[in-house]
All heavy atoms as a GROMACS GRO file, in nm:
protein
  575
    1MET      N    1   1.414  -0.109   0.585
    1MET     CA    2   1.289  -0.078   0.518
    1MET      C    3   1.265   0.073   0.511
    1MET      O    4   1.195   0.118   0.422
    1MET     CB    5   1.175  -0.148   0.592
    1MET     CG    6   1.054  -0.164   0.510
    1MET     SD    7   1.087  -0.268   0.369
    1MET     CE    8   0.930  -0.334   0.341
    2ASP      N    9   1.326   0.145   0.602
    2ASP     CA   10   1.311   0.290   0.603
    2ASP      C   11   1.368   0.352   0.475
    2ASP      O   12   1.317   0.452   0.426
    2ASP     CB   13   1.381   0.347   0.726
    2ASP     CG   14   1.359   0.496   0.741
    2ASP    OD1   15   1.245   0.540   0.715
    2ASP    OD2   16   1.454   0.568   0.777
    3TRP      N   17   1.473   0.293   0.421
    3TRP     CA   18   1.536   0.343   0.299
    3TRP      C   19   1.440   0.338   0.180
    3TRP      O   20   1.450   0.419   0.090
    3TRP     CB   21   1.664   0.266   0.268
    3TRP     CG   22   1.641   0.119   0.246
    3TRP    CD1   23   1.640   0.022   0.341
    3TRP    CD2   24   1.609   0.055   0.123
    3TRP    NE1   25   1.612  -0.100   0.285
    3TRP    CE2   26   1.592  -0.083   0.151
    3TRP    CE3   27   1.594   0.099  -0.007
    3TRP    CZ2   28   1.560  -0.174   0.052
    3TRP    CZ3   29   1.562   0.007  -0.104
    3TRP    CH2   30   1.546  -0.129  -0.075
    4LEU      N   31   1.348   0.243   0.181
    4LEU     CA   32   1.252   0.230   0.072
    4LEU      C   33   1.165   0.355   0.060
    4LEU      O   34   1.141   0.404  -0.050
    4LEU     CB   35   1.165   0.106   0.093
    4LEU     CG   36   1.062   0.078  -0.014
    4LEU    CD1   37   1.130   0.048  -0.147
    4LEU    CD2   38   0.975  -0.040   0.026
    5TRP      N   39   1.120   0.408   0.174
    5TRP     CA   40   1.035   0.527   0.171
    5TRP      C   41   1.112   0.650   0.128
    5TRP      O   42   1.054   0.747   0.082
    5TRP     CB   43   0.969   0.548   0.307
    5TRP     CG   44   0.871   0.439   0.333
    5TRP    CD1   45   0.881   0.340   0.425
    5TRP    CD2   46   0.749   0.416   0.263
    5TRP    NE1   47   0.774   0.255   0.416
    5TRP    CE2   48   0.689   0.300   0.316
    5TRP    CE3   49   0.683   0.480   0.158
    5TRP    CZ2   50   0.570   0.248   0.271
    5TRP    CZ3   51   0.563   0.429   0.112
    5TRP    CH2   52   0.508   0.314   0.169
    6ARG      N   53   1.243   0.646   0.138
    6ARG     CA   54   1.323   0.758   0.090
    6ARG      C   55   1.341   0.753  -0.061
    6ARG      O   56   1.360   0.855  -0.125
    6ARG     CB   57   1.460   0.758   0.157
    6ARG     CG   58   1.451   0.788   0.305
    6ARG     CD   59   1.586   0.787   0.368
    6ARG     NE   60   1.572   0.803   0.512
    6ARG     CZ   61   1.672   0.805   0.596
    6ARG    NH1   62   1.794   0.791   0.552
    6ARG    NH2   63   1.650   0.820   0.724
    7ILE      N   64   1.335   0.634  -0.117
    7ILE     CA   65   1.354   0.617  -0.260
    7ILE      C   66   1.224   0.638  -0.338
    7ILE      O   67   1.225   0.686  -0.452
    7ILE     CB   68   1.412   0.477  -0.289
    7ILE    CG1   69   1.552   0.467  -0.231
    7ILE    CG2   70   1.413   0.446  -0.437
    7ILE    CD1   71   1.613   0.330  -0.243
    8VAL      N   72   1.112   0.604  -0.279
    8VAL     CA   73   0.983   0.610  -0.348
    8VAL      C   74   0.955   0.747  -0.410
    8VAL      O   75   0.917   0.754  -0.528
    8VAL     CB   76   0.868   0.565  -0.254
    8VAL    CG1   77   0.732   0.597  -0.315
    8VAL    CG2   78   0.880   0.417  -0.224
    9PRO      N   79   0.975   0.859  -0.342
    9PRO     CA   80   0.949   0.989  -0.406
    9PRO      C   81   1.035   1.012  -0.530
    9PRO      O   82   0.988   1.067  -0.630
    9PRO     CB   83   0.980   1.092  -0.298
    9PRO     CG   84   0.968   1.017  -0.170
    9PRO     CD   85   1.007   0.877  -0.200
   10PHE      N   86   1.160   0.967  -0.525
   10PHE     CA   87   1.247   0.982  -0.642
   10PHE      C   88   1.200   0.896  -0.758
   10PHE      O   89   1.204   0.938  -0.874
   10PHE     CB   90   1.392   0.946  -0.605
   10PHE     CG   91   1.455   1.045  -0.511
   10PHE    CD1   92   1.475   1.012  -0.379
   10PHE    CD2   93   1.493   1.172  -0.555
   10PHE    CE1   94   1.532   1.102  -0.291
   10PHE    CE2   95   1.550   1.263  -0.468
   10PHE     CZ   96   1.569   1.228  -0.336
   11LEU      N   97   1.154   0.777  -0.727
   11LEU     CA   98   1.102   0.690  -0.831
   11LEU      C   99   0.977   0.750  -0.895
   11LEU      O  100   0.961   0.746  -1.018
   11LEU     CB  101   1.071   0.551  -0.775
   11LEU     CG  102   1.191   0.468  -0.731
   11LEU    CD1  103   1.145   0.339  -0.665
   11LEU    CD2  104   1.283   0.440  -0.847
   12ILE      N  105   0.890   0.806  -0.814
   12ILE     CA  106   0.768   0.869  -0.866
   12ILE      C  107   0.802   0.988  -0.953
   12ILE      O  108   0.749   1.005  -1.064
   12ILE     CB  109   0.672   0.908  -0.751
   12ILE    CG1  110   0.617   0.781  -0.685
   12ILE    CG2  111   0.560   0.996  -0.802
   12ILE    CD1  112   0.539   0.807  -0.558
   13CYS      N  113   0.894   1.073  -0.907
   13CYS     CA  114   0.936   1.190  -0.987
   13CYS      C  115   1.001   1.145  -1.118
   13CYS      O  116   0.973   1.202  -1.223
   13CYS     CB  117   1.032   1.276  -0.907
   13CYS     SG  118   0.953   1.368  -0.774
   14GLY      N  119   1.085   1.044  -1.110
   14GLY     CA  120   1.149   0.993  -1.231
   14GLY      C  121   1.048   0.940  -1.330
   14GLY      O  122   1.058   0.964  -1.451
   15TRP      N  123   0.950   0.868  -1.279
   15TRP     CA  124   0.845   0.814  -1.366
   15TRP      C  125   0.766   0.926  -1.431
   15TRP      O  126   0.735   0.920  -1.549
   15TRP     CB  127   0.753   0.722  -1.285
   15TRP     CG  128   0.636   0.675  -1.366
   15TRP    CD1  129   0.635   0.577  -1.460
   15TRP    CD2  130   0.504   0.727  -1.360
   15TRP    NE1  131   0.510   0.564  -1.512
   15TRP    CE2  132   0.427   0.655  -1.453
   15TRP    CE3  133   0.442   0.827  -1.286
   15TRP    CZ2  134   0.292   0.681  -1.474
   15TRP    CZ3  135   0.309   0.852  -1.306
   15TRP    CH2  136   0.235   0.780  -1.398
   16MET      N  137   0.735   1.031  -1.354
   16MET     CA  138   0.659   1.144  -1.410
   16MET      C  139   0.740   1.216  -1.518
   16MET      O  140   0.686   1.250  -1.623
   16MET     CB  141   0.620   1.241  -1.298
   16MET     CG  142   0.512   1.186  -1.206
   16MET     SD  143   0.477   1.287  -1.061
   16MET     CE  144   0.446   1.446  -1.132
   17ILE      N  145   0.868   1.238  -1.494
   17ILE     CA  146   0.953   1.305  -1.593
   17ILE      C  147   0.963   1.220  -1.719
   17ILE      O  148   0.952   1.270  -1.830
   17ILE     CB  149   1.092   1.334  -1.533
   17ILE    CG1  150   1.080   1.442  -1.425
   17ILE    CG2  151   1.192   1.375  -1.642
   17ILE    CD1  152   1.203   1.461  -1.341
   18TRP      N  153   0.983   1.091  -1.701
   18TRP     CA  154   0.991   0.999  -1.815
   18TRP      C  155   0.861   1.001  -1.895
   18TRP      O  156   0.864   1.005  -2.018
   18TRP     CB  157   1.022   0.859  -1.765
   18TRP     CG  158   1.025   0.756  -1.872
   18TRP    CD1  159   1.125   0.734  -1.962
   18TRP    CD2  160   0.922   0.661  -1.902
   18TRP    NE1  161   1.090   0.630  -2.045
   18TRP    CE2  162   0.967   0.584  -2.011
   18TRP    CE3  163   0.798   0.634  -1.846
   18TRP    CZ2  164   0.891   0.482  -2.064
   18TRP    CZ3  165   0.723   0.532  -1.900
   18TRP    CH2  166   0.768   0.459  -2.008
   19SER      N  167   0.747   1.001  -1.827
   19SER     CA  168   0.618   1.002  -1.895
   19SER      C  169   0.599   1.131  -1.974
   19SER      O  170   0.552   1.128  -2.088
   19SER     CB  171   0.504   0.989  -1.794
   19SER     OG  172   0.508   0.864  -1.732
   20MET      N  173   0.633   1.244  -1.914
   20MET     CA  174   0.618   1.372  -1.984
   20MET      C  175   0.712   1.380  -2.104
   20MET      O  176   0.673   1.429  -2.210
   20MET     CB  177   0.642   1.488  -1.888
   20MET     CG  178   0.528   1.507  -1.790
   20MET     SD  179   0.546   1.655  -1.690
   20MET     CE  180   0.670   1.604  -1.574
   21ALA      N  181   0.834   1.333  -2.089
   21ALA     CA  182   0.929   1.335  -2.200
   21ALA      C  183   0.879   1.247  -2.314
   21ALA      O  184   0.891   1.281  -2.431
   21ALA     CB  185   1.066   1.289  -2.153
   22ARG      N  186   0.823   1.136  -2.279
   22ARG     CA  187   0.771   1.044  -2.379
   22ARG      C  188   0.654   1.107  -2.455
   22ARG      O  189   0.641   1.091  -2.575
   22ARG     CB  190   0.726   0.916  -2.309
   22ARG     CG  191   0.728   0.798  -2.397
   22ARG     CD  192   0.708   0.673  -2.318
   22ARG     NE  193   0.632   0.586  -2.404
   22ARG     CZ  194   0.547   0.496  -2.366
   22ARG    NH1  195   0.526   0.478  -2.239
   22ARG    NH2  196   0.484   0.423  -2.451
   23MET      N  197   0.571   1.181  -2.383
   23MET     CA  198   0.459   1.248  -2.447
   23MET      C  199   0.509   1.356  -2.543
   23MET      O  200   0.456   1.373  -2.651
   23MET     CB  201   0.366   1.309  -2.343
   23MET     CG  202   0.282   1.206  -2.271
   23MET     SD  203   0.184   1.272  -2.133
   23MET     CE  204   0.109   1.415  -2.202
   24ARG      N  205   0.611   1.431  -2.503
   24ARG     CA  206   0.666   1.537  -2.588
   24ARG      C  207   0.728   1.478  -2.714
   24ARG      O  208   0.712   1.530  -2.822
   24ARG     CB  209   0.770   1.619  -2.515
   24ARG     CG  210   0.710   1.719  -2.423
   24ARG     CD  211   0.820   1.812  -2.372
   24ARG     NE  212   0.763   1.902  -2.278
   24ARG     CZ  213   0.735   2.028  -2.306
   24ARG    NH1  214   0.760   2.075  -2.425
   24ARG    NH2  215   0.683   2.105  -2.216
   25MET      N  216   0.803   1.371  -2.698
   25MET     CA  217   0.866   1.309  -2.814
   25MET      C  218   0.761   1.248  -2.904
   25MET      O  219   0.782   1.236  -3.024
   25MET     CB  220   0.966   1.202  -2.770
   25MET     CG  221   1.088   1.261  -2.706
   25MET     SD  222   1.222   1.150  -2.667
   25MET     CE  223   1.149   0.993  -2.639
   26GLY      N  224   0.647   1.216  -2.849
   26GLY     CA  225   0.538   1.159  -2.927
   26GLY      C  226   0.446   1.265  -2.982
   26GLY      O  227   0.332   1.238  -3.010
   27ALA      N  228   0.496   1.386  -3.001
   27ALA     CA  229   0.414   1.493  -3.054
   27ALA      C  230   0.359   1.454  -3.191
   27ALA      O  231   0.252   1.496  -3.229
   27ALA     CB  232   0.492   1.623  -3.064
   28GLU      N  233   0.435   1.375  -3.262
   28GLU     CA  234   0.388   1.324  -3.389
   28GLU      C  235   0.389   1.171  -3.379
   28GLU      O  236   0.478   1.104  -3.432
   28GLU     CB  237   0.479   1.371  -3.502
   28GLU     CG  238   0.419   1.349  -3.639
   28GLU     CD  239   0.507   1.410  -3.747
   28GLU    OE1  240   0.553   1.522  -3.730
   28GLU    OE2  241   0.528   1.341  -3.848
   29PRO      N  242   0.293   1.116  -3.307
   29PRO     CA  243   0.297   0.973  -3.281
   29PRO      C  244   0.270   0.891  -3.406
   29PRO      O  245   0.203   0.936  -3.498
   29PRO     CB  246   0.183   0.953  -3.181
   29PRO     CG  247   0.090   1.063  -3.209
   29PRO     CD  248   0.175   1.179  -3.254
   30LYS      N  249   0.326   0.773  -3.405
   30LYS     CA  250   0.294   0.681  -3.513
   30LYS      C  251   0.150   0.638  -3.495
   30LYS      O  252   0.106   0.609  -3.385
   30LYS     CB  253   0.384   0.558  -3.507
   30LYS     CG  254   0.521   0.580  -3.560
   30LYS     CD  255   0.591   0.447  -3.570
   30LYS     CE  256   0.723   0.462  -3.639
   30LYS     NZ  257   0.793   0.336  -3.649
   31SER      N  258   0.081   0.639  -3.600
   31SER     CA  259  -0.058   0.597  -3.594
   31SER      C  260  -0.064   0.447  -3.616
   31SER      O  261  -0.031   0.400  -3.725
   31SER     CB  262  -0.139   0.670  -3.701
   31SER     OG  263  -0.268   0.615  -3.710
   32GLY      N  264  -0.104   0.374  -3.516
   32GLY     CA  265  -0.117   0.231  -3.532
   32GLY      C  266  -0.215   0.196  -3.641
   32GLY      O  267  -0.194   0.102  -3.717
   33ALA      N  268  -0.322   0.274  -3.651
   33ALA     CA  269  -0.422   0.248  -3.753
   33ALA      C  270  -0.364   0.273  -3.892
   33ALA      O  271  -0.388   0.196  -3.986
   33ALA     CB  272  -0.544   0.337  -3.730
   34LEU      N  273  -0.284   0.377  -3.906
   34LEU     CA  274  -0.223   0.408  -4.034
   34LEU      C  275  -0.121   0.301  -4.073
   34LEU      O  276  -0.113   0.262  -4.190
   34LEU     CB  277  -0.158   0.546  -4.032
   34LEU     CG  278  -0.108   0.602  -4.165
   34LEU    CD1  279  -0.218   0.601  -4.271
   34LEU    CD2  280  -0.054   0.742  -4.146
   35ASP      N  281  -0.047   0.253  -3.976
   35ASP     CA  282   0.048   0.145  -4.003
   35ASP      C  283  -0.025   0.020  -4.050
   35ASP      O  284   0.019  -0.046  -4.145
   35ASP     CB  285   0.130   0.112  -3.879
   35ASP     CG  286   0.228   0.223  -3.844
   35ASP    OD1  287   0.262   0.303  -3.934
   35ASP    OD2  288   0.271   0.228  -3.727
   36ARG      N  289  -0.134  -0.014  -3.985
   36ARG     CA  290  -0.211  -0.132  -4.026
   36ARG      C  291  -0.271  -0.112  -4.165
   36ARG      O  292  -0.276  -0.205  -4.245
   36ARG     CB  293  -0.320  -0.162  -3.924
   36ARG     CG  294  -0.265  -0.224  -3.797
   36ARG     CD  295  -0.374  -0.278  -3.708
   36ARG     NE  296  -0.464  -0.175  -3.659
   36ARG     CZ  297  -0.442  -0.100  -3.552
   36ARG    NH1  298  -0.332  -0.116  -3.482
   36ARG    NH2  299  -0.530  -0.010  -3.515
   37LEU      N  300  -0.314   0.011  -4.193
   37LEU     CA  301  -0.369   0.041  -4.324
   37LEU      C  302  -0.263   0.021  -4.432
   37LEU      O  303  -0.290  -0.039  -4.537
   37LEU     CB  304  -0.422   0.185  -4.326
   37LEU     CG  305  -0.491   0.230  -4.454
   37LEU    CD1  306  -0.619   0.150  -4.476
   37LEU    CD2  307  -0.522   0.378  -4.447
   38ARG      N  308  -0.143   0.069  -4.405
   38ARG     CA  309  -0.033   0.051  -4.501
   38ARG      C  310  -0.001  -0.097  -4.523
   38ARG      O  311   0.027  -0.139  -4.634
   38ARG     CB  312   0.091   0.125  -4.452
   38ARG     CG  313   0.080   0.274  -4.466
   38ARG     CD  314   0.209   0.343  -4.425
   38ARG     NE  315   0.198   0.486  -4.444
   38ARG     CZ  316   0.223   0.575  -4.350
   38ARG    NH1  317   0.263   0.536  -4.229
   38ARG    NH2  318   0.209   0.703  -4.374
   39GLU      N  319  -0.004  -0.173  -4.414
   39GLU     CA  320   0.022  -0.317  -4.425
   39GLU      C  321  -0.083  -0.385  -4.511
   39GLU      O  322  -0.051  -0.469  -4.595
   39GLU     CB  323   0.026  -0.380  -4.286
   39GLU     CG  324   0.148  -0.342  -4.204
   39GLU     CD  325   0.138  -0.390  -4.060
   39GLU    OE1  326   0.042  -0.462  -4.025
   39GLU    OE2  327   0.228  -0.354  -3.982
   40ARG      N  328  -0.208  -0.348  -4.490
   40ARG     CA  329  -0.316  -0.408  -4.570
   40ARG      C  330  -0.302  -0.370  -4.717
   40ARG      O  331  -0.326  -0.452  -4.806
   40ARG     CB  332  -0.452  -0.365  -4.516
   40ARG     CG  333  -0.485  -0.426  -4.382
   40ARG     CD  334  -0.624  -0.393  -4.336
   40ARG     NE  335  -0.721  -0.448  -4.431
   40ARG     CZ  336  -0.846  -0.407  -4.442
   40ARG    NH1  337  -0.891  -0.310  -4.363
   40ARG    NH2  338  -0.927  -0.461  -4.529
   41TYR      N  339  -0.263  -0.245  -4.743
   41TYR     CA  340  -0.244  -0.201  -4.881
   41TYR      C  341  -0.128  -0.277  -4.945
   41TYR      O  342  -0.137  -0.324  -5.058
   41TYR     CB  343  -0.218  -0.050  -4.883
   41TYR     CG  344  -0.195   0.006  -5.021
   41TYR    CD1  345  -0.294   0.001  -5.119
   41TYR    CD2  346  -0.074   0.065  -5.054
   41TYR    CE1  347  -0.273   0.054  -5.246
   41TYR    CE2  348  -0.052   0.119  -5.180
   41TYR     CZ  349  -0.152   0.112  -5.276
   41TYR     OH  350  -0.130   0.164  -5.401
   42ALA      N  351  -0.019  -0.292  -4.870
   42ALA     CA  352   0.097  -0.364  -4.922
   42ALA      C  353   0.065  -0.511  -4.949
   42ALA      O  354   0.120  -0.571  -5.041
   42ALA     CB  355   0.214  -0.353  -4.824
   43ALA      N  356  -0.025  -0.567  -4.869
   43ALA     CA  357  -0.062  -0.707  -4.887
   43ALA      C  358  -0.163  -0.725  -5.001
   43ALA      O  359  -0.201  -0.837  -5.034
   43ALA     CB  360  -0.121  -0.762  -4.757
   44GLY      N  361  -0.211  -0.614  -5.056
   44GLY     CA  362  -0.305  -0.621  -5.167
   44GLY      C  363  -0.449  -0.636  -5.125
   44GLY      O  364  -0.536  -0.667  -5.206
   45GLU      N  365  -0.477  -0.613  -4.998
   45GLU     CA  366  -0.614  -0.625  -4.947
   45GLU      C  367  -0.699  -0.504  -4.982
   45GLU      O  368  -0.822  -0.511  -4.978
   45GLU     CB  369  -0.612  -0.644  -4.795
   45GLU     CG  370  -0.547  -0.772  -4.750
   45GLU     CD  371  -0.540  -0.783  -4.598
   45GLU    OE1  372  -0.614  -0.709  -4.529
   45GLU    OE2  373  -0.461  -0.865  -4.549
   46LEU      N  374  -0.635  -0.391  -5.015
   46LEU     CA  375  -0.705  -0.268  -5.048
   46LEU      C  376  -0.661  -0.217  -5.184
   46LEU      O  377  -0.544  -0.230  -5.221
   46LEU     CB  378  -0.674  -0.158  -4.944
   46LEU     CG  379  -0.710  -0.186  -4.799
   46LEU    CD1  380  -0.653  -0.077  -4.710
   46LEU    CD2  381  -0.860  -0.195  -4.782
   47THR      N  382  -0.754  -0.155  -5.253
   47THR     CA  383  -0.717  -0.089  -5.378
   47THR      C  384  -0.653   0.045  -5.343
   47THR      O  385  -0.664   0.093  -5.228
   47THR     CB  386  -0.840  -0.064  -5.467
   47THR    OG1  387  -0.927   0.030  -5.400
   47THR    CG2  388  -0.915  -0.192  -5.498
   48THR      N  389  -0.591   0.108  -5.441
   48THR     CA  390  -0.529   0.238  -5.418
   48THR      C  391  -0.634   0.340  -5.375
   48THR      O  392  -0.611   0.421  -5.285
   48THR     CB  393  -0.456   0.286  -5.545
   48THR    OG1  394  -0.358   0.189  -5.580
   48THR    CG2  395  -0.390   0.420  -5.523
   49GLU      N  396  -0.749   0.334  -5.436
   49GLU     CA  397  -0.857   0.428  -5.403
   49GLU      C  398  -0.903   0.408  -5.258
   49GLU      O  399  -0.920   0.505  -5.184
   49GLU     CB  400  -0.974   0.407  -5.499
   49GLU     CG  401  -1.088   0.506  -5.475
   49GLU     CD  402  -1.201   0.485  -5.575
   49GLU    OE1  403  -1.176   0.504  -5.696
   49GLU    OE2  404  -1.311   0.449  -5.530
   50GLU      N  405  -0.923   0.284  -5.217
   50GLU     CA  406  -0.965   0.256  -5.079
   50GLU      C  407  -0.859   0.303  -4.981
   50GLU      O  408  -0.890   0.364  -4.877
   50GLU     CB  409  -0.988   0.106  -5.059
   50GLU     CG  410  -1.110   0.052  -5.129
   50GLU     CD  411  -1.118  -0.099  -5.121
   50GLU    OE1  412  -1.012  -0.166  -5.127
   50GLU    OE2  413  -1.231  -0.151  -5.106
   51PHE      N  414  -0.733   0.275  -5.014
   51PHE     CA  415  -0.623   0.316  -4.927
   51PHE      C  416  -0.621   0.468  -4.910
   51PHE      O  417  -0.613   0.519  -4.798
   51PHE     CB  418  -0.489   0.268  -4.983
   51PHE     CG  419  -0.370   0.322  -4.910
   51PHE    CD1  420  -0.334   0.272  -4.787
   51PHE    CD2  421  -0.294   0.425  -4.964
   51PHE    CE1  422  -0.224   0.322  -4.718
   51PHE    CE2  423  -0.185   0.476  -4.898
   51PHE     CZ  424  -0.150   0.424  -4.774
   52GLU      N  425  -0.629   0.542  -5.020
   52GLU     CA  426  -0.623   0.688  -5.014
   52GLU      C  427  -0.741   0.746  -4.937
   52GLU      O  428  -0.724   0.840  -4.859
   52GLU     CB  429  -0.617   0.747  -5.156
   52GLU     CG  430  -0.489   0.716  -5.231
   52GLU     CD  431  -0.364   0.774  -5.165
   52GLU    OE1  432  -0.373   0.877  -5.095
   52GLU    OE2  433  -0.257   0.715  -5.185
   53GLU      N  434  -0.859   0.691  -4.956
   53GLU     CA  435  -0.978   0.739  -4.884
   53GLU      C  436  -0.963   0.718  -4.734
   53GLU      O  437  -0.988   0.809  -4.655
   53GLU     CB  438  -1.103   0.668  -4.934
   53GLU     CG  439  -1.149   0.708  -5.071
   53GLU     CD  440  -1.265   0.623  -5.123
   53GLU    OE1  441  -1.313   0.535  -5.049
   53GLU    OE2  442  -1.307   0.647  -5.237
   54ARG      N  443  -0.923   0.599  -4.696
   54ARG     CA  444  -0.910   0.567  -4.554
   54ARG      C  445  -0.795   0.645  -4.490
   54ARG      O  446  -0.806   0.689  -4.374
   54ARG     CB  447  -0.892   0.417  -4.535
   54ARG     CG  448  -1.017   0.342  -4.576
   54ARG     CD  449  -0.999   0.194  -4.569
   54ARG     NE  450  -1.116   0.126  -4.626
   54ARG     CZ  451  -1.140  -0.003  -4.613
   54ARG    NH1  452  -1.057  -0.080  -4.546
   54ARG    NH2  453  -1.246  -0.056  -4.667
   55LYS      N  454  -0.688   0.662  -4.564
   55LYS     CA  455  -0.575   0.740  -4.514
   55LYS      C  456  -0.617   0.885  -4.488
   55LYS      O  457  -0.581   0.944  -4.387
   55LYS     CB  458  -0.460   0.735  -4.615
   55LYS     CG  459  -0.338   0.811  -4.573
   55LYS     CD  460  -0.231   0.803  -4.680
   55LYS     CE  461  -0.120   0.901  -4.650
   55LYS     NZ  462  -0.033   0.921  -4.765
   56ALA      N  463  -0.693   0.942  -4.580
   56ALA     CA  464  -0.740   1.080  -4.563
   56ALA      C  465  -0.827   1.093  -4.438
   56ALA      O  466  -0.816   1.192  -4.365
   56ALA     CB  467  -0.817   1.124  -4.688
   57VAL      N  468  -0.911   0.995  -4.415
   57VAL     CA  469  -0.997   0.999  -4.295
   57VAL      C  470  -0.912   0.994  -4.169
   57VAL      O  471  -0.933   1.071  -4.075
   57VAL     CB  472  -1.099   0.882  -4.298
   57VAL    CG1  473  -1.169   0.868  -4.164
   57VAL    CG2  474  -1.199   0.902  -4.410
   58LEU      N  475  -0.813   0.904  -4.166
   58LEU     CA  476  -0.727   0.894  -4.048
   58LEU      C  477  -0.648   1.022  -4.024
   58LEU      O  478  -0.635   1.067  -3.910
   58LEU     CB  479  -0.631   0.775  -4.063
   58LEU     CG  480  -0.694   0.636  -4.056
   58LEU    CD1  481  -0.591   0.530  -4.090
   58LEU    CD2  482  -0.754   0.611  -3.919
   59GLU      N  483  -0.596   1.079  -4.130
   59GLU     CA  484  -0.518   1.203  -4.116
   59GLU      C  485  -0.607   1.319  -4.071
   59GLU      O  486  -0.565   1.402  -3.991
   59GLU     CB  487  -0.447   1.236  -4.246
   59GLU     CG  488  -0.333   1.139  -4.275
   59GLU     CD  489  -0.271   1.157  -4.412
   59GLU    OE1  490  -0.334   1.222  -4.500
   59GLU    OE2  491  -0.160   1.105  -4.433
   60ARG      N  492  -0.729   1.324  -4.122
   60ARG     CA  493  -0.823   1.429  -4.080
   60ARG      C  494  -0.857   1.414  -3.933
   60ARG      O  495  -0.857   1.512  -3.858
   60ARG     CB  496  -0.950   1.422  -4.165
   60ARG     CG  497  -1.047   1.535  -4.135
   60ARG     CD  498  -1.176   1.521  -4.211
   60ARG     NE  499  -1.247   1.403  -4.162
   60ARG     CZ  500  -1.307   1.312  -4.238
   60ARG    NH1  501  -1.305   1.323  -4.369
   60ARG    NH2  502  -1.370   1.211  -4.184
   61ASP      N  503  -0.882   1.292  -3.889
   61ASP     CA  504  -0.914   1.268  -3.749
   61ASP      C  505  -0.796   1.303  -3.659
   61ASP      O  506  -0.814   1.358  -3.550
   61ASP     CB  507  -0.955   1.123  -3.727
   61ASP     CG  508  -1.090   1.091  -3.788
   61ASP    OD1  509  -1.164   1.185  -3.826
   61ASP    OD2  510  -1.122   0.971  -3.800
   62GLN      N  511  -0.674   1.270  -3.705
   62GLN     CA  512  -0.555   1.302  -3.626
   62GLN      C  513  -0.538   1.453  -3.614
   62GLN      O  514  -0.506   1.505  -3.508
   62GLN     CB  515  -0.432   1.239  -3.688
   62GLN     CG  516  -0.306   1.262  -3.606
   62GLN     CD  517  -0.186   1.194  -3.665
   62GLN    OE1  518  -0.191   1.140  -3.776
   62GLN    NE2  519  -0.076   1.195  -3.594
   63ALA      N  520  -0.562   1.525  -3.722
   63ALA     CA  521  -0.550   1.672  -3.720
   63ALA      C  522  -0.651   1.732  -3.625
   63ALA      O  523  -0.621   1.826  -3.551
   63ALA     CB  524  -0.568   1.728  -3.861
   64ARG      N  525  -0.772   1.678  -3.624
   64ARG     CA  526  -0.876   1.729  -3.532
   64ARG      C  527  -0.837   1.705  -3.388
   64ARG      O  528  -0.856   1.792  -3.303
   64ARG     CB  529  -1.010   1.660  -3.559
   64ARG     CG  530  -1.079   1.711  -3.682
   64ARG     CD  531  -1.213   1.644  -3.699
   64ARG     NE  532  -1.277   1.686  -3.821
   64ARG     CZ  533  -1.383   1.628  -3.873
   64ARG    NH1  534  -1.437   1.523  -3.812
   64ARG    NH2  535  -1.435   1.672  -3.986
   65SER      N  536  -0.782   1.588  -3.359
   65SER     CA  537  -0.744   1.559  -3.221
   65SER      C  538  -0.626   1.646  -3.177
   65SER      O  539  -0.617   1.684  -3.061
   65SER     CB  540  -0.711   1.410  -3.203
   65SER     OG  541  -0.596   1.377  -3.276
   66GLU      N  542  -0.537   1.682  -3.270
   66GLU     CA  543  -0.425   1.770  -3.236
   66GLU      C  544  -0.474   1.912  -3.210
   66GLU      O  545  -0.419   1.982  -3.127
   66GLU     CB  546  -0.322   1.769  -3.348
   66GLU     CG  547  -0.244   1.639  -3.356
   66GLU     CD  548  -0.151   1.633  -3.475
   66GLU    OE1  549  -0.149   1.730  -3.555
   66GLU    OE2  550  -0.083   1.532  -3.490
   67GLN      N  551  -0.578   1.954  -3.280
   67GLN     CA  552  -0.632   2.089  -3.260
   67GLN      C  553  -0.696   2.101  -3.122
   67GLN      O  554  -0.691   2.205  -3.060
   67GLN     CB  555  -0.736   2.122  -3.367
   67GLN     CG  556  -0.675   2.149  -3.502
   67GLN     CD  557  -0.783   2.175  -3.608
   67GLN    OE1  558  -0.900   2.149  -3.585
   67GLN    NE2  559  -0.740   2.222  -3.723
   68ARG      N  560  -0.756   1.993  -3.076
   68ARG     CA  561  -0.821   1.994  -2.944
   68ARG      C  562  -0.718   1.999  -2.832
   68ARG      O  563  -0.744   2.051  -2.726
   68ARG     CB  564  -0.907   1.870  -2.927
   68ARG     CG  565  -1.028   1.870  -3.014
   68ARG     CD  566  -1.111   1.748  -2.987
   68ARG     NE  567  -1.198   1.723  -3.102
   68ARG     CZ  568  -1.240   1.605  -3.138
   68ARG    NH1  569  -1.207   1.499  -3.070
   68ARG    NH2  570  -1.316   1.590  -3.244
   69ALA      N  571  -0.602   1.942  -2.857
   69ALA     CA  572  -0.498   1.933  -2.752
   69ALA      C  573  -0.427   2.061  -2.728
   69ALA      O  574  -0.442   2.164  -2.767
   69ALA     CB  575  -0.395   1.828  -2.792
   0.00000   0.00000   0.00000
């Protein structure tokens, strides 16, 4: 059982490195909302005008959140 306590710090460090790398690679994350919007547009649930308006709002909000970060 003593070996477990020797491994735990390495596991924690590995998890932290993995999390940070994932955040860096996600610098331009896929927007789940934008993906759903595209799906709705493709399914014909939205007109082109509605799609463009909502897309602009999502992109504006994403740009604002990136400026804060």
